[in-house]
C-alpha positions in Angstrom: 19.2 -3.1 -22.8 17.6 -1.0 -20.7 19.2 2.4 -19.7 19.3 3.8 -16.5 17.7 7.1 -16.1 17.6 8.0 -12.1 17.0 6.9 -8.7 13.5 6.8 -7.5 14.0 5.9 -3.9 15.7 3.9 -1.5 13.9 1.8 1.6 14.8 -0.8 4.1 15.8 -3.6 1.8 16.2 -2.8 -1.6 15.9 0.4 -3.8 14.3 1.3 -6.7 15.4 2.8 -10.1 14.1 4.3 -13.4 14.9 2.5 -16.3 14.1 3.6 -20.5 13.9 0.8 -22.4 15.2 1.9 -26.1 13.4 0.4 -28.1 10.0 1.7 -27.6 11.2 4.7 -25.0 8.7 3.0 -22.3 9.7 3.8 -18.6 10.1 1.1 -16.2 10.9 0.7 -12.4 13.2 -1.6 -11.7 13.4 -2.9 -7.4 17.0 -4.2 -6.6 18.0 -5.5 -3.3 20.1 -3.5 -1.0 23.7 -3.7 -2.4 25.3 -5.5 0.4 24.6 -9.4 0.7 22.4 -10.2 3.4 20.3 -13.8 3.6 17.5 -12.8 5.1 16.9 -9.5 3.2 17.7 -12.1 -0.3 14.8 -14.1 1.4 12.5 -11.2 2.1 13.1 -9.9 -1.6 12.3 -13.4 -2.9 9.2 -13.6 -1.2 7.8 -10.5 -2.1 8.2 -11.7 -6.1 6.4 -14.4 -5.1 3.7 -12.9 -3.1 3.1 -10.8 -6.3 3.4 -13.4 -8.9 0.6 -14.5 -7.2 -2.1 -12.2 -6.8 -3.4 -10.1 -9.9 -5.4 -7.5 -9.1 -5.6 -3.9 -11.0 -4.7 -2.1 -7.6 -2.0 -4.3 -6.7 1.3 -3.9 -8.4 2.8 -6.1 -11.1 6.0 -8.0 -11.8 6.6 -7.9 -15.7 10.3 -9.7 -15.4 12.5 -10.9 -12.4 16.2 -12.5 -12.2 17.1 -13.9 -9.0 19.8 -16.0 -9.7 22.5 -13.6 -9.6 24.6 -11.4 -7.4 22.2 -8.6 -7.7 18.7 -9.5 -7.5 15.9 -7.4 -8.9 12.2 -7.4 -10.5 10.8 -4.8 -13.3 7.4 -3.2 -12.5 5.7 -0.4 -14.2 6.9 3.0 -13.9 4.0 5.2 -12.0 4.3 9.3 -13.5 1.9 10.4 -11.0 3.7 9.3 -7.8 2.7 8.4 -4.7 -0.1 9.0 -2.6 2.2 10.7 -0.3 3.1 13.2 -3.3 -0.5 13.8 -3.6 -0.6 14.6 -0.2 2.0 16.8 0.2 0.8 18.4 -2.9 -2.4 19.4 -1.5 -0.7 20.5 2.0 1.3 23.3 0.3 -1.9 24.0 -1.3 -3.6 24.0 1.5 -6.2 21.2 0.1 -7.5 18.1 1.7 -9.3 14.8 -0.3 -13.2 15.6 -0.2 -14.7 12.8 1.6 -16.0 11.0 -1.7 -13.0 11.1 -2.9 -11.4 9.8 0.3 -14.2 7.2 0.1 -13.2 6.2 -3.6 -9.5 5.8 -2.7 -10.3 3.7 0.3 -12.8 1.2 -1.2 -10.5 0.6 -4.4 -7.6 -0.2 -1.9 -9.7 -2.5 0.6 -11.1 -4.2 -2.2 -7.0 -4.7 -3.2 -6.8 -6.1 -0.1 -9.6 -8.1 0.7 -8.8 -10.2 -2.7 -5.0 -10.6 -0.9 -6.2 -11.8 2.2 -8.3 -14.6 0.2 -4.8 -15.5 -1.3 -3.7 -15.7 2.0 -1.1 -12.9 1.6 -1.1 -9.7 4.3 1.2 -6.8 3.5 1.8 -4.9 6.7 3.5 -1.7 5.9 0.5 0.0 4.0 1.2 3.8 3.9 0.8 6.4 1.4 4.4 6.0 0.1 3.7 2.5 -1.1 0.4 3.6 -2.9 1.1 4.7 -6.4 -1.1 6.0 -9.4 -1.8 5.2 -12.2 -4.0 8.5 -13.5 -6.7 8.3 -11.0 -6.2 4.7 -10.2 -4.6 3.2 -6.9 -2.0 0.6 -6.5 -0.4 -1.1 -3.7 3.1 -1.5 -4.1 6.2 -2.5 -2.0 5.3 -6.0 -0.6 8.8 -6.4 1.2 7.3 -7.0 4.4 4.3 -9.1 3.6 4.2 -12.5 4.2 1.8 -15.7 3.7 -1.0 -16.1 6.7 -0.4 -19.5 8.0 2.7 -19.9 6.4 6.3 -20.3 8.2 9.4 -18.4 6.9 12.9 -17.3 8.2 11.8 -13.9 7.0 9.3 -13.3 9.5 11.8 -14.5 12.7 14.3 -11.6 11.7 12.5 -8.4 12.3 10.1 -9.3 9.6 6.9 -7.5 12.0 8.2 -4.2 11.5 6.4 -1.8 9.7 6.3 2.5 9.5 5.0 3.5 12.9 2.7 5.7 12.3 0.7 3.2 10.2 2.1 0.3 12.0 -1.1 -2.0 13.9 0.1 -2.2 18.0 0.3 -6.1 17.6 2.6 -5.4 14.9 4.7 -3.4 16.8 5.1 -5.3 20.1 6.0 -8.3 17.5 2.9 -10.1 18.2 1.1 -12.7 15.7 -0.5 -10.4 12.9 -3.0 -11.5 10.3 -5.7 -9.0 7.9 -6.7 -6.8 11.1 -3.4 -5.7 11.1 -3.7 -4.2 7.6 -7.2 -2.7 8.3 -5.6 -0.9 10.9 -2.9 0.5 8.9 -6.0 1.4 5.9 -7.9 3.2 8.6 -5.0 5.5 9.4 -4.5 6.3 5.5 -8.5 6.8 5.4 -7.9 9.9 8.4 -5.0 11.1 6.7 -6.9 11.4 3.2 -10.0 12.9 4.8 -7.9 15.4 6.9 -4.3 15.5 6.0 -2.8 13.8 9.0 -2.8 10.6 10.1 -3.8 11.7 13.4 -6.1 14.4 12.4 -9.6 14.7 13.6 -12.6 13.9 11.5 -15.6 16.3 11.6 -18.3 13.7 9.8 -19.2 10.8 12.8 -20.3 8.6 10.3 -16.6 8.3 8.9 -15.1 9.1 12.1 -17.1 5.7 13.3 -16.0 3.3 10.7 -12.4 4.5 11.5 -12.3 4.4 14.9 -13.0 1.1 14.8 -10.6 0.1 12.0 -8.0 1.6 14.2 -8.7 0.2 17.7 -6.0 -1.0 19.8 -7.5 -4.6 20.3 -7.8 -6.3 16.7 -10.5 -8.2 18.2 -12.4 -4.7 18.0 -11.4 -4.1 14.7 -13.5 -5.2 11.8 -13.1 -8.3 11.1 -12.2 -8.5 7.2 -12.0 -5.7 4.8 -14.8 -7.2 3.2 -16.4 -6.0 6.3 -14.9 -2.5 5.8 -16.2 -2.3 2.7 -19.9 -3.1 4.0 -19.8 -0.4 6.3 -18.4 2.1 4.3 -21.4 1.7 1.4 -23.6 0.9 4.1 -23.4 4.8 5.1 -25.2 5.1 1.2 -24.2 8.0 -1.9 -20.9 5.9 -2.1 -19.6 5.9 -5.9 -21.0 2.8 -8.1 -17.9 2.4 -9.6 -14.9 4.1 -7.4 -12.4 4.2 -10.1 -14.6 6.3 -12.6 -15.9 8.7 -10.3 -13.5 9.7 -7.4 -11.6 12.6 -9.3 -14.6 14.3 -9.9 -14.6 16.0 -6.6 -11.2 15.3 -5.5 -10.3 18.6 -3.5 -11.9 21.3 -1.2 -9.9 23.5 0.8 -8.9 22.2 4.3 
């Protein structure tokens, strides 16, 4: 039986604890539904597991094991020692550092590729933010699909506050509880792009070409945004001088004085 080490964090619908397997001393993160029973939260929790079981991408969190039959539903996932993008951004802020443009571009390209894959499988995240982007070494991994949904599929989950995300990263249509699609994730990723470049989700991007891409990603009108994550990737790569293999390159020039 695995041994609980400590709590790693709390969310709106669940909490995550750190466990260690005594047989090999490996650490795992285990996500539980909130302690009180709520059918809507349970359906949301099950849907998160169902989404993740259908997605197989290096930049999307994996479900290693799960149990939804008892009174304390949970699933097991890898533990990422480096922490989240928020952890890194806070560390940089304390040191008066920000990601270089090359580093920021590499991170965003990997995240956009993961989300393009998820969208191709009919899944949108709806709560992309630095806290939900974990790091395995230099590889960003998207976690916390608790308010994700299957596009074009009805669900009771979506009718009970399932459209809410995190205010700063939340698209206008999502915040107004209007229909959401791939462009909702594009908006959030654009805000993250701005934050990685400037240290602030509302910061000013000085490079005109990158700023133009971010402004299009975060346009209040979803019809004015890029129509797909692949279009975002194409626009970034069209700038030239983008890394051939982002996962191998972005830490080479990770930060500069802000």
